[in-house]
PDB file of N, CA, C and O in Angstrom:
ATOM      1  N   ASP A   1     -33.013 -76.496 -30.828  1.00  0.00           N
ATOM      2  CA  ASP A   1     -33.983 -77.009 -30.328  1.00  0.00           C
ATOM      3  C   ASP A   1     -33.530 -76.743 -28.817  1.00  0.00           C
ATOM      4  O   ASP A   1     -32.363 -76.424 -28.589  1.00  0.00           O
ATOM      5  N   ARG A   2     -34.479 -76.877 -27.772  1.00  0.00           N
ATOM      6  CA  ARG A   2     -33.960 -76.725 -26.241  1.00  0.00           C
ATOM      7  C   ARG A   2     -33.289 -77.570 -25.909  1.00  0.00           C
ATOM      8  O   ARG A   2     -32.302 -77.262 -25.240  1.00  0.00           O
ATOM      9  N   ALA A   3     -33.511 -78.874 -26.204  1.00  0.00           N
ATOM     10  CA  ALA A   3     -32.734 -80.001 -25.593  1.00  0.00           C
ATOM     11  C   ALA A   3     -31.283 -79.988 -26.143  1.00  0.00           C
ATOM     12  O   ALA A   3     -30.384 -80.414 -25.417  1.00  0.00           O
ATOM     13  N   GLU A   4     -31.043 -79.584 -27.219  1.00  0.00           N
ATOM     14  CA  GLU A   4     -29.638 -79.550 -27.813  1.00  0.00           C
ATOM     15  C   GLU A   4     -28.747 -78.311 -26.773  1.00  0.00           C
ATOM     16  O   GLU A   4     -27.625 -78.479 -26.294  1.00  0.00           O
ATOM     17  N   GLU A   5     -29.563 -77.160 -26.629  1.00  0.00           N
ATOM     18  CA  GLU A   5     -28.813 -76.146 -25.954  1.00  0.00           C
ATOM     19  C   GLU A   5     -28.613 -76.398 -24.614  1.00  0.00           C
ATOM     20  O   GLU A   5     -27.546 -76.089 -24.085  1.00  0.00           O
ATOM     21  N   ARG A   6     -29.774 -77.078 -23.819  1.00  0.00           N
ATOM     22  CA  ARG A   6     -29.374 -77.706 -22.475  1.00  0.00           C
ATOM     23  C   ARG A   6     -28.147 -78.891 -22.588  1.00  0.00           C
ATOM     24  O   ARG A   6     -27.237 -78.911 -21.759  1.00  0.00           O
ATOM     25  N   VAL A   7     -28.210 -79.669 -23.473  1.00  0.00           N
ATOM     26  CA  VAL A   7     -26.885 -80.582 -23.473  1.00  0.00           C
ATOM     27  C   VAL A   7     -25.173 -79.790 -23.594  1.00  0.00           C
ATOM     28  O   VAL A   7     -24.117 -80.122 -23.057  1.00  0.00           O
ATOM     29  N   ASP A   8     -25.508 -78.611 -24.565  1.00  0.00           N
ATOM     30  CA  ASP A   8     -24.590 -77.745 -24.691  1.00  0.00           C
ATOM     31  C   ASP A   8     -23.972 -77.155 -23.500  1.00  0.00           C
ATOM     32  O   ASP A   8     -22.764 -77.065 -23.283  1.00  0.00           O
ATOM     33  N   ASP A   9     -24.995 -76.739 -22.707  1.00  0.00           N
ATOM     34  CA  ASP A   9     -24.936 -76.059 -21.401  1.00  0.00           C
ATOM     35  C   ASP A   9     -24.127 -76.781 -20.508  1.00  0.00           C
ATOM     36  O   ASP A   9     -23.043 -76.455 -20.024  1.00  0.00           O
ATOM     37  N   LEU A  10     -24.848 -77.894 -20.337  1.00  0.00           N
ATOM     38  CA  LEU A  10     -24.315 -79.076 -19.347  1.00  0.00           C
ATOM     39  C   LEU A  10     -23.000 -79.390 -19.838  1.00  0.00           C
ATOM     40  O   LEU A  10     -22.118 -79.210 -18.997  1.00  0.00           O
ATOM     41  N   GLU A  11     -22.635 -79.788 -20.908  1.00  0.00           N
ATOM     42  CA  GLU A  11     -21.179 -80.144 -21.165  1.00  0.00           C
ATOM     43  C   GLU A  11     -20.262 -78.774 -20.818  1.00  0.00           C
ATOM     44  O   GLU A  11     -19.180 -78.799 -20.231  1.00  0.00           O
ATOM     45  N   ALA A  12     -20.886 -77.688 -21.270  1.00  0.00           N
ATOM     46  CA  ALA A  12     -19.758 -76.516 -20.955  1.00  0.00           C
ATOM     47  C   ALA A  12     -19.598 -76.306 -19.186  1.00  0.00           C
ATOM     48  O   ALA A  12     -18.592 -75.929 -18.585  1.00  0.00           O
ATOM     49  N   GLU A  13     -20.655 -76.605 -18.735  1.00  0.00           N
ATOM     50  CA  GLU A  13     -20.571 -76.924 -17.345  1.00  0.00           C
ATOM     51  C   GLU A  13     -19.647 -77.949 -16.957  1.00  0.00           C
ATOM     52  O   GLU A  13     -18.828 -77.462 -16.177  1.00  0.00           O
ATOM     53  N   ARG A  14     -19.454 -79.063 -17.156  1.00  0.00           N
ATOM     54  CA  ARG A  14     -18.939 -80.156 -17.120  1.00  0.00           C
ATOM     55  C   ARG A  14     -17.584 -79.664 -17.370  1.00  0.00           C
ATOM     56  O   ARG A  14     -16.771 -79.545 -16.453  1.00  0.00           O
ATOM     57  N   ASP A  15     -17.351 -79.408 -18.447  1.00  0.00           N
ATOM     58  CA  ASP A  15     -16.264 -78.804 -18.897  1.00  0.00           C
ATOM     59  C   ASP A  15     -15.257 -77.858 -17.755  1.00  0.00           C
ATOM     60  O   ASP A  15     -14.219 -78.154 -17.163  1.00  0.00           O
ATOM     61  N   HIS A  16     -16.023 -76.722 -17.771  1.00  0.00           N
ATOM     62  CA  HIS A  16     -15.463 -75.948 -16.439  1.00  0.00           C
ATOM     63  C   HIS A  16     -15.351 -76.613 -15.202  1.00  0.00           C
ATOM     64  O   HIS A  16     -14.445 -76.204 -14.476  1.00  0.00           O
ATOM     65  N   ALA A  17     -16.116 -77.626 -14.743  1.00  0.00           N
ATOM     66  CA  ALA A  17     -15.958 -78.335 -13.575  1.00  0.00           C
ATOM     67  C   ALA A  17     -14.620 -79.180 -13.575  1.00  0.00           C
ATOM     68  O   ALA A  17     -13.821 -79.283 -12.644  1.00  0.00           O
ATOM     69  N   GLU A  18     -14.558 -79.744 -14.790  1.00  0.00           N
ATOM     70  CA  GLU A  18     -13.094 -80.504 -14.824  1.00  0.00           C
ATOM     71  C   GLU A  18     -11.903 -79.696 -14.950  1.00  0.00           C
ATOM     72  O   GLU A  18     -10.824 -80.045 -14.471  1.00  0.00           O
ATOM     73  N   ALA A  19     -12.080 -78.622 -15.588  1.00  0.00           N
ATOM     74  CA  ALA A  19     -11.139 -77.463 -15.531  1.00  0.00           C
ATOM     75  C   ALA A  19     -10.580 -77.126 -14.108  1.00  0.00           C
ATOM     76  O   ALA A  19      -9.400 -77.207 -13.766  1.00  0.00           O
ATOM     77  N   ARG A  20     -11.517 -76.781 -13.433  1.00  0.00           N
ATOM     78  CA  ARG A  20     -11.656 -76.336 -11.899  1.00  0.00           C
ATOM     79  C   ARG A  20     -10.883 -77.564 -11.130  1.00  0.00           C
ATOM     80  O   ARG A  20      -9.952 -77.291 -10.372  1.00  0.00           O
ATOM     81  N   ALA A  21     -11.190 -78.586 -11.291  1.00  0.00           N
ATOM     82  CA  ALA A  21     -11.102 -79.848 -10.510  1.00  0.00           C
ATOM     83  C   ALA A  21      -9.347 -80.046 -10.797  1.00  0.00           C
ATOM     84  O   ALA A  21      -8.562 -80.209  -9.862  1.00  0.00           O
ATOM     85  N   ASP A  22      -8.923 -79.997 -12.232  1.00  0.00           N
ATOM     86  CA  ASP A  22      -7.495 -80.206 -12.473  1.00  0.00           C
ATOM     87  C   ASP A  22      -6.766 -78.986 -11.921  1.00  0.00           C
ATOM     88  O   ASP A  22      -5.607 -79.155 -11.542  1.00  0.00           O
ATOM     89  N   ASP A  23      -7.283 -77.847 -11.840  1.00  0.00           N
ATOM     90  CA  ASP A  23      -6.559 -76.664 -10.933  1.00  0.00           C
ATOM     91  C   ASP A  23      -6.459 -77.065  -9.937  1.00  0.00           C
ATOM     92  O   ASP A  23      -5.299 -77.148  -9.533  1.00  0.00           O
ATOM     93  N   LEU A  24      -7.494 -77.498  -9.059  1.00  0.00           N
ATOM     94  CA  LEU A  24      -7.369 -77.741  -7.741  1.00  0.00           C
ATOM     95  C   LEU A  24      -6.413 -78.738  -7.227  1.00  0.00           C
ATOM     96  O   LEU A  24      -5.907 -78.777  -6.105  1.00  0.00           O
ATOM     97  N   ARG A  25      -6.189 -79.804  -8.554  1.00  0.00           N
ATOM     98  CA  ARG A  25      -5.185 -81.062  -8.044  1.00  0.00           C
ATOM     99  C   ARG A  25      -3.849 -80.454  -8.182  1.00  0.00           C
ATOM    100  O   ARG A  25      -2.969 -80.810  -7.398  1.00  0.00           O
ATOM    101  N   ARG A  26      -3.565 -79.455  -9.214  1.00  0.00           N
ATOM    102  CA  ARG A  26      -2.278 -78.930  -9.245  1.00  0.00           C
ATOM    103  C   ARG A  26      -2.009 -77.944  -8.221  1.00  0.00           C
ATOM    104  O   ARG A  26      -0.825 -77.664  -8.029  1.00  0.00           O
ATOM    105  N   GLN A  27      -2.921 -77.352  -7.512  1.00  0.00           N
ATOM    106  CA  GLN A  27      -2.652 -76.337  -6.492  1.00  0.00           C
ATOM    107  C   GLN A  27      -2.332 -77.348  -5.183  1.00  0.00           C
ATOM    108  O   GLN A  27      -1.466 -76.954  -4.402  1.00  0.00           O
ATOM    109  N   LEU A  28      -2.959 -78.562  -4.926  1.00  0.00           N
ATOM    110  CA  LEU A  28      -2.665 -79.598  -3.992  1.00  0.00           C
ATOM    111  C   LEU A  28      -1.404 -80.032  -4.092  1.00  0.00           C
ATOM    112  O   LEU A  28      -0.664 -79.950  -3.111  1.00  0.00           O
ATOM    113  N   ARG A  29      -0.971 -80.550  -5.266  1.00  0.00           N
ATOM    114  CA  ARG A  29       0.307 -80.931  -5.584  1.00  0.00           C
ATOM    115  C   ARG A  29       1.515 -79.851  -5.142  1.00  0.00           C
ATOM    116  O   ARG A  29       2.517 -80.228  -4.535  1.00  0.00           O
ATOM    117  N   GLU A  30       1.303 -78.574  -5.497  1.00  0.00           N
ATOM    118  CA  GLU A  30       2.052 -77.650  -5.379  1.00  0.00           C
ATOM    119  C   GLU A  30       2.163 -77.519  -3.699  1.00  0.00           C
ATOM    120  O   GLU A  30       3.234 -77.610  -3.098  1.00  0.00           O
ATOM    121  N   ALA A  31       0.914 -77.299  -3.083  1.00  0.00           N
ATOM    122  CA  ALA A  31       1.270 -76.984  -1.646  1.00  0.00           C
ATOM    123  C   ALA A  31       1.650 -78.428  -0.940  1.00  0.00           C
ATOM    124  O   ALA A  31       2.036 -78.307   0.222  1.00  0.00           O
ATOM    125  N   ASN A  32       1.612 -79.477  -1.342  1.00  0.00           N
ATOM    126  CA  ASN A  32       1.993 -81.000  -0.715  1.00  0.00           C
ATOM    127  C   ASN A  32       3.579 -80.441  -1.099  1.00  0.00           C
ATOM    128  O   ASN A  32       4.301 -80.162  -0.141  1.00  0.00           O
ATOM    129  N   ALA A  33       3.897 -80.344  -1.909  1.00  0.00           N
ATOM    130  CA  ALA A  33       5.346 -80.076  -2.173  1.00  0.00           C
ATOM    131  C   ALA A  33       6.219 -79.109  -1.685  1.00  0.00           C
ATOM    132  O   ALA A  33       7.445 -79.218  -1.680  1.00  0.00           O
ATOM    133  N   ARG A  34       5.320 -77.781  -1.112  1.00  0.00           N
ATOM    134  CA  ARG A  34       6.043 -77.037  -0.141  1.00  0.00           C
ATOM    135  C   ARG A  34       6.042 -77.600   0.992  1.00  0.00           C
ATOM    136  O   ARG A  34       7.121 -77.599   1.584  1.00  0.00           O
ATOM    137  N   ASN A  35       4.810 -78.282   1.689  1.00  0.00           N
ATOM    138  CA  ASN A  35       4.886 -78.940   2.952  1.00  0.00           C
ATOM    139  C   ASN A  35       6.032 -79.717   3.184  1.00  0.00           C
ATOM    140  O   ASN A  35       6.600 -79.849   4.268  1.00  0.00           O
ATOM    141  N   ASP A  36       6.439 -80.384   1.771  1.00  0.00           N
ATOM    142  CA  ASP A  36       7.288 -81.461   2.205  1.00  0.00           C
ATOM    143  C   ASP A  36       8.972 -80.626   2.179  1.00  0.00           C
ATOM    144  O   ASP A  36      10.013 -81.103   2.632  1.00  0.00           O
ATOM    145  N   ASP A  37       8.833 -79.586   1.658  1.00  0.00           N
ATOM    146  CA  ASP A  37      10.074 -78.955   1.634  1.00  0.00           C
ATOM    147  C   ASP A  37      10.296 -78.386   3.110  1.00  0.00           C
ATOM    148  O   ASP A  37      11.382 -78.647   3.628  1.00  0.00           O
ATOM    149  N   VAL A  38       9.323 -77.594   3.875  1.00  0.00           N
ATOM    150  CA  VAL A  38       9.451 -77.060   5.034  1.00  0.00           C
ATOM    151  C   VAL A  38       9.537 -78.605   6.265  1.00  0.00           C
ATOM    152  O   VAL A  38      10.037 -78.666   7.388  1.00  0.00           O
ATOM    153  N   GLU A  39       8.982 -79.437   5.625  1.00  0.00           N
ATOM    154  CA  GLU A  39       9.238 -80.581   7.053  1.00  0.00           C
ATOM    155  C   GLU A  39      10.706 -80.902   6.771  1.00  0.00           C
ATOM    156  O   GLU A  39      11.382 -81.131   7.774  1.00  0.00           O
ATOM    157  N   GLU A  40      11.398 -80.965   5.434  1.00  0.00           N
ATOM    158  CA  GLU A  40      12.959 -81.087   5.447  1.00  0.00           C
ATOM    159  C   GLU A  40      13.838 -80.119   6.032  1.00  0.00           C
ATOM    160  O   GLU A  40      14.933 -80.402   6.518  1.00  0.00           O
ATOM    161  N   LEU A  41      13.276 -78.827   5.969  1.00  0.00           N
ATOM    162  CA  LEU A  41      14.067 -77.921   6.463  1.00  0.00           C
ATOM    163  C   LEU A  41      13.983 -78.093   7.957  1.00  0.00           C
ATOM    164  O   LEU A  41      15.038 -78.053   8.590  1.00  0.00           O
ATOM    165  N   VAL A  42      12.654 -78.310   8.693  1.00  0.00           N
ATOM    166  CA  VAL A  42      12.613 -78.331  10.125  1.00  0.00           C
ATOM    167  C   VAL A  42      13.693 -79.458  10.534  1.00  0.00           C
ATOM    168  O   VAL A  42      14.658 -79.266  11.275  1.00  0.00           O
ATOM    169  N   THR A  43      13.375 -80.554   9.967  1.00  0.00           N
ATOM    170  CA  THR A  43      14.426 -81.871  10.229  1.00  0.00           C
ATOM    171  C   THR A  43      16.115 -81.509   9.987  1.00  0.00           C
ATOM    172  O   THR A  43      16.975 -82.061  10.675  1.00  0.00           O
ATOM    173  N   TYR A  44      16.376 -80.731   9.152  1.00  0.00           N
ATOM    174  CA  TYR A  44      17.673 -80.250   9.105  1.00  0.00           C
ATOM    175  C   TYR A  44      17.844 -79.452  10.079  1.00  0.00           C
ATOM    176  O   TYR A  44      18.914 -79.631  10.660  1.00  0.00           O
ATOM    177  N   VAL A  45      17.102 -78.514  10.544  1.00  0.00           N
ATOM    178  CA  VAL A  45      17.287 -77.255  11.662  1.00  0.00           C
ATOM    179  C   VAL A  45      17.261 -78.375  12.778  1.00  0.00           C
ATOM    180  O   VAL A  45      18.402 -78.537  13.211  1.00  0.00           O
ATOM    181  N   GLU A  46      16.504 -79.050  13.273  1.00  0.00           N
ATOM    182  CA  GLU A  46      16.524 -79.832  14.284  1.00  0.00           C
ATOM    183  C   GLU A  46      17.969 -80.569  14.739  1.00  0.00           C
ATOM    184  O   GLU A  46      18.627 -80.397  15.765  1.00  0.00           O
ATOM    185  N   GLU A  47      18.216 -81.455  13.588  1.00  0.00           N
ATOM    186  CA  GLU A  47      19.827 -82.106  13.489  1.00  0.00           C
ATOM    187  C   GLU A  47      20.835 -81.061  14.047  1.00  0.00           C
ATOM    188  O   GLU A  47      21.574 -81.194  15.022  1.00  0.00           O
ATOM    189  N   GLU A  48      20.713 -80.065  13.274  1.00  0.00           N
ATOM    190  CA  GLU A  48      21.750 -79.040  13.206  1.00  0.00           C
ATOM    191  C   GLU A  48      21.685 -78.633  14.868  1.00  0.00           C
ATOM    192  O   GLU A  48      22.726 -78.664  15.525  1.00  0.00           O
ATOM    193  N   ARG A  49      20.392 -78.253  15.490  1.00  0.00           N
ATOM    194  CA  ARG A  49      20.408 -77.749  16.834  1.00  0.00           C
ATOM    195  C   ARG A  49      21.270 -78.412  17.786  1.00  0.00           C
ATOM    196  O   ARG A  49      22.121 -77.983  18.565  1.00  0.00           O
ATOM    197  N   SER A  50      20.693 -79.927  17.444  1.00  0.00           N
ATOM    198  CA  SER A  50      21.191 -81.317  18.291  1.00  0.00           C
ATOM    199  C   SER A  50      22.569 -81.058  18.297  1.00  0.00           C
ATOM    200  O   SER A  50      23.091 -80.659  19.337  1.00  0.00           O
ATOM    201  N   LEU A  51      23.402 -81.274  17.018  1.00  0.00           N
ATOM    202  CA  LEU A  51      24.574 -81.217  16.987  1.00  0.00           C
ATOM    203  C   LEU A  51      25.556 -80.185  17.437  1.00  0.00           C
ATOM    204  O   LEU A  51      26.740 -80.404  17.695  1.00  0.00           O
ATOM    205  N   GLN A  52      24.786 -78.750  17.522  1.00  0.00           N
ATOM    206  CA  GLN A  52      25.604 -77.569  18.212  1.00  0.00           C
ATOM    207  C   GLN A  52      25.268 -78.011  19.601  1.00  0.00           C
ATOM    208  O   GLN A  52      26.216 -77.833  20.367  1.00  0.00           O
ATOM    209  N   GLU A  53      24.335 -78.471  20.093  1.00  0.00           N
ATOM    210  CA  GLU A  53      24.248 -78.656  21.842  1.00  0.00           C
ATOM    211  C   GLU A  53      25.174 -79.700  22.243  1.00  0.00           C
ATOM    212  O   GLU A  53      25.621 -79.698  23.390  1.00  0.00           O
ATOM    213  N   ARG A  54      25.548 -80.715  21.287  1.00  0.00           N
ATOM    214  CA  ARG A  54      26.326 -81.563  21.818  1.00  0.00           C
ATOM    215  C   ARG A  54      27.781 -81.207  21.649  1.00  0.00           C
ATOM    216  O   ARG A  54      28.656 -81.787  22.292  1.00  0.00           O
ATOM    217  N   ARG A  55      28.055 -80.168  20.707  1.00  0.00           N
ATOM    218  CA  ARG A  55      29.392 -79.553  20.471  1.00  0.00           C
ATOM    219  C   ARG A  55      29.653 -78.746  21.761  1.00  0.00           C
ATOM    220  O   ARG A  55      30.730 -78.739  22.357  1.00  0.00           O
ATOM    221  N   GLU A  56      28.538 -78.064  22.124  1.00  0.00           N
ATOM    222  CA  GLU A  56      28.718 -76.938  23.280  1.00  0.00           C
ATOM    223  C   GLU A  56      28.776 -77.994  24.590  1.00  0.00           C
ATOM    224  O   GLU A  56      29.508 -77.644  25.514  1.00  0.00           O
ATOM    225  N   ALA A  57      28.248 -78.917  24.688  1.00  0.00           N
ATOM    226  CA  ALA A  57      28.291 -79.809  25.847  1.00  0.00           C
ATOM    227  C   ALA A  57      29.707 -80.301  25.867  1.00  0.00           C
ATOM    228  O   ALA A  57      30.412 -80.246  26.875  1.00  0.00           O
ATOM    229  N   ALA A  58      30.135 -80.836  24.584  1.00  0.00           N
ATOM    230  CA  ALA A  58      31.665 -81.440  24.906  1.00  0.00           C
ATOM    231  C   ALA A  58      32.629 -80.448  24.970  1.00  0.00           C
ATOM    232  O   ALA A  58      33.717 -80.867  25.366  1.00  0.00           O
ATOM    233  N   ARG A  59      32.567 -78.938  24.633  1.00  0.00           N
ATOM    234  CA  ARG A  59      33.427 -78.082  25.019  1.00  0.00           C
ATOM    235  C   ARG A  59      33.739 -78.139  26.453  1.00  0.00           C
ATOM    236  O   ARG A  59      34.873 -78.218  26.925  1.00  0.00           O
ATOM    237  N   GLY A  60      32.520 -78.087  27.173  1.00  0.00           N
ATOM    238  CA  GLY A  60      32.319 -77.962  28.671  1.00  0.00           C
ATOM    239  C   GLY A  60      32.575 -79.309  29.306  1.00  0.00           C
ATOM    240  O   GLY A  60      32.257 -79.322  30.495  1.00  0.00           O
ATOM    241  N   ALA A  61      33.029 -80.367  28.875  1.00  0.00           N
ATOM    242  CA  ALA A  61      33.528 -81.639  29.428  1.00  0.00           C
ATOM    243  C   ALA A  61      35.012 -81.555  29.907  1.00  0.00           C
ATOM    244  O   ALA A  61      35.882 -80.923  29.309  1.00  0.00           O
ATOM    245  N   PRO A  62      35.173 -82.172  30.904  1.00  0.00           N
ATOM    246  CA  PRO A  62      36.569 -82.620  31.181  1.00  0.00           C
ATOM    247  C   PRO A  62      37.437 -83.121  30.319  1.00  0.00           C
ATOM    248  O   PRO A  62      36.987 -83.725  29.344  1.00  0.00           O
ATOM    249  N   VAL A  63      38.952 -82.971  30.501  1.00  0.00           N
ATOM    250  CA  VAL A  63      39.380 -83.406  29.672  1.00  0.00           C
ATOM    251  C   VAL A  63      39.614 -85.074  29.504  1.00  0.00           C
ATOM    252  O   VAL A  63      39.922 -85.664  28.468  1.00  0.00           O
ATOM    253  N   TRP A  64      39.378 -85.639  30.817  1.00  0.00           N
ATOM    254  CA  TRP A  64      39.199 -87.217  30.682  1.00  0.00           C
ATOM    255  C   TRP A  64      38.189 -87.447  29.938  1.00  0.00           C
ATOM    256  O   TRP A  64      38.490 -88.122  28.954  1.00  0.00           O
ATOM    257  N   ARG A  65      36.977 -87.126  30.014  1.00  0.00           N
ATOM    258  CA  ARG A  65      35.603 -87.369  29.458  1.00  0.00           C
ATOM    259  C   ARG A  65      36.043 -87.484  27.850  1.00  0.00           C
ATOM    260  O   ARG A  65      35.961 -88.523  27.194  1.00  0.00           O
ATOM    261  N   ARG A  66      36.507 -86.253  27.374  1.00  0.00           N
ATOM    262  CA  ARG A  66      36.683 -85.972  25.990  1.00  0.00           C
ATOM    263  C   ARG A  66      37.731 -86.922  25.462  1.00  0.00           C
ATOM    264  O   ARG A  66      37.770 -86.986  24.233  1.00  0.00           O
ATOM    265  N   ALA A  67      38.741 -87.807  26.244  1.00  0.00           N
ATOM    266  CA  ALA A  67      39.767 -88.611  26.032  1.00  0.00           C
ATOM    267  C   ALA A  67      38.516 -89.849  25.720  1.00  0.00           C
ATOM    268  O   ALA A  67      38.011 -90.192  24.651  1.00  0.00           O
ATOM    269  N   LYS A  68      38.349 -90.181  26.684  1.00  0.00           N
ATOM    270  CA  LYS A  68      37.158 -91.333  26.633  1.00  0.00           C
ATOM    271  C   LYS A  68      36.283 -91.366  25.449  1.00  0.00           C
ATOM    272  O   LYS A  68      36.070 -92.363  24.758  1.00  0.00           O
ATOM    273  N   TRP A  69      35.770 -90.127  25.268  1.00  0.00           N
ATOM    274  CA  TRP A  69      34.842 -90.363  23.875  1.00  0.00           C
ATOM    275  C   TRP A  69      35.674 -90.361  22.657  1.00  0.00           C
ATOM    276  O   TRP A  69      35.278 -90.982  21.671  1.00  0.00           O
ATOM    277  N   TRP A  70      37.020 -89.591  22.632  1.00  0.00           N
ATOM    278  CA  TRP A  70      37.967 -90.160  21.632  1.00  0.00           C
ATOM    279  C   TRP A  70      38.262 -91.358  21.331  1.00  0.00           C
ATOM    280  O   TRP A  70      38.281 -91.851  20.203  1.00  0.00           O
ATOM    281  N   PHE A  71      38.520 -91.899  22.418  1.00  0.00           N
ATOM    282  CA  PHE A  71      38.984 -93.617  22.337  1.00  0.00           C
ATOM    283  C   PHE A  71      37.801 -94.470  22.189  1.00  0.00           C
ATOM    284  O   PHE A  71      37.872 -95.482  21.492  1.00  0.00           O
ATOM    285  N   LEU A  72      36.582 -94.100  22.867  1.00  0.00           N
ATOM    286  CA  LEU A  72      35.599 -95.413  22.877  1.00  0.00           C
ATOM    287  C   LEU A  72      34.474 -94.670  21.936  1.00  0.00           C
ATOM    288  O   LEU A  72      33.564 -95.357  21.472  1.00  0.00           O
ATOM    289  N   GLY A  73      34.521 -93.673  21.737  1.00  0.00           N
ATOM    290  CA  GLY A  73      32.977 -92.968  20.852  1.00  0.00           C
ATOM    291  C   GLY A  73      32.372 -92.127  21.665  1.00  0.00           C
ATOM    292  O   GLY A  73      32.660 -92.264  22.854  1.00  0.00           O
ATOM    293  N   ARG A  74      31.569 -91.240  21.372  1.00  0.00           N
ATOM    294  CA  ARG A  74      30.804 -90.550  22.146  1.00  0.00           C
ATOM    295  C   ARG A  74      29.356 -91.115  22.052  1.00  0.00           C
ATOM    296  O   ARG A  74      28.751 -91.189  20.983  1.00  0.00           O
ATOM    297  N   PRO A  75      28.758 -91.574  23.452  1.00  0.00           N
ATOM    298  CA  PRO A  75      27.448 -92.093  23.593  1.00  0.00           C
ATOM    299  C   PRO A  75      26.430 -91.273  22.806  1.00  0.00           C
ATOM    300  O   PRO A  75      26.657 -90.063  22.836  1.00  0.00           O
ATOM    301  N   THR A  76      25.443 -91.625  22.163  1.00  0.00           N
ATOM    302  CA  THR A  76      24.277 -91.145  21.450  1.00  0.00           C
ATOM    303  C   THR A  76      23.318 -90.767  22.657  1.00  0.00           C
ATOM    304  O   THR A  76      23.454 -91.139  23.822  1.00  0.00           O
ATOM    305  N   GLU A  77      22.269 -89.911  22.117  1.00  0.00           N
ATOM    306  CA  GLU A  77      21.523 -89.357  23.277  1.00  0.00           C
ATOM    307  C   GLU A  77      20.572 -90.595  24.035  1.00  0.00           C
ATOM    308  O   GLU A  77      20.239 -90.585  25.220  1.00  0.00           O
ATOM    309  N   THR A  78      20.246 -91.616  23.059  1.00  0.00           N
ATOM    310  CA  THR A  78      19.778 -92.750  23.879  1.00  0.00           C
ATOM    311  C   THR A  78      20.399 -93.105  24.799  1.00  0.00           C
ATOM    312  O   THR A  78      19.892 -93.148  25.920  1.00  0.00           O
ATOM    313  N   ASP A  79      21.790 -93.486  24.539  1.00  0.00           N
ATOM    314  CA  ASP A  79      22.895 -94.032  25.548  1.00  0.00           C
ATOM    315  C   ASP A  79      23.070 -93.376  26.911  1.00  0.00           C
ATOM    316  O   ASP A  79      23.354 -93.955  27.960  1.00  0.00           O
ATOM    317  N   GLU A  80      22.847 -92.021  26.719  1.00  0.00           N
ATOM    318  CA  GLU A  80      22.837 -91.248  27.850  1.00  0.00           C
ATOM    319  C   GLU A  80      21.437 -91.207  28.695  1.00  0.00           C
ATOM    320  O   GLU A  80      21.444 -90.631  29.783  1.00  0.00           O
ATOM    321  N   GLU A  81      20.406 -91.726  28.276  1.00  0.00           N
ATOM    322  CA  GLU A  81      19.117 -91.796  29.141  1.00  0.00           C
ATOM    323  C   GLU A  81      19.117 -92.670  30.066  1.00  0.00           C
ATOM    324  O   GLU A  81      18.135 -92.794  30.799  1.00  0.00           O
TER     325      GLU A  81
END
């Protein structure tokens, strides 16, 4: 009968919509995981770049300043400001 066919059609449509929603959730999780990986990589690169800049600055520093850094420790960027 028509009512049963309509119910079957609506159930099939619901099942399809649920499957699509599950697929979209999976895609979102994957995209978020990739984004997290990219953010982690960016942080690593920024830290390495900062370290390299500090090393280059230290190479150009006078001997007395390098001795001071060796003895007292090197100031951080916030200390230098």
